[in-house]
N, C-alpha and C positions, 0 to 999 in steps of 0.2 A: 109701893106701900099704898094701902087703901086710903082714899081721900078723907075719910072720917076719922082716921087715927091721928091723935095729937102726939107728935114726937118731933125730935130734932134729928136730922140726918146729916152726918158729916161724911163727905165723899172725897177721897183723894183724887186729884187731877193728875193724869199721866203717871200712875205709880210704876215703879221700876221692878216690882215683884208681884207675883200673883197673890201673895198673902195680904197685900194692902187692899182692904175691902171697905165699903161704906160701914159706918158705925151708926146704930140707931139707939138713942137714949130717950127716956121719958121726957115729955115736954116740960115737966117741973124740974128735971135734973139739970146738970151742967157738966161741962167738960173743960178741963184746963190742960193746955198743951204748952210745954216748955221747950225751948231750944237748948240743947245740951252738947251739940257737936261743935268743937272748935275748928275754925279754918274752913268752913263751908258757908255758902250763901243760902239763906233760908228766906222764903218770901211768903207772904200771906195774901191770898186773893179771896174776896168775899163776893159770891154771886157773880163772878167774872168782872166786877166793877172796881174793886179797890186793890191796889198793889202796894204793899208795905214791906220793906226789907226788915227782917228780924235778926237780932244778934244773940250771941251766947248769953244765956241768963234771962232773955226776954220770955214772957209767957202771955198766952192768949186765953181768955176765959169766954166760953161760949154758953149763952143762956137764951131762954125764950124771950122774944121781943114782947113788949107790952102792947104793941099794935097788932090788930087782927087784919088778915087779908081775906077779902071776899072774892071768890072766884065765880065766874059765870059757868053754868053747866047747860050745855045745849041739849035739846031733846034728841032722842034717837038712841044710839048705842050707849050702854052703861059702861062704867069703869072697867069691869072685868071682861066684858066682851071686846072692848078696845084693846085691853092688855093682851088678851088671847090672840087677837089679829096681829098686833105689832110683834109679839114674841113668837109668832107662828106656832103656837101650841096646837097640837092635833089631838083629837080624841076619836072615839068611835063615831063613824059617820052618822049613825042614827041619832046620837046626842046633838049633833050640829043641826039636825032637822027638827029638833024639838021633841023627838021620840025617846022613850026610855024603856027599852025592852026589859020586861020582868020587874019594873019598878025599882031597880037597884041603881044606886049612884056610885 
């Protein structure tokens, strides 16, 4: 997700099916998750730091924090250039050299 997009991203850790994907909601929105399965252990981990066992009937409400995080951006490659490199996205070789044959994107 682009760094200038204000949103909340909820990402399943170690999902057991391919249909469990990250969920993106507007920063002003909220998400409420309730534990409804009896006889299983459910745990909540937040940013890899907090572990809390949840029980049937428990619910968790996720909202935007009132605190802002300021990140340092280093000079050099931009977000999408870094993303392209890390994801190994390939395009026409002339585009990578800054050329655009015919002016078409």
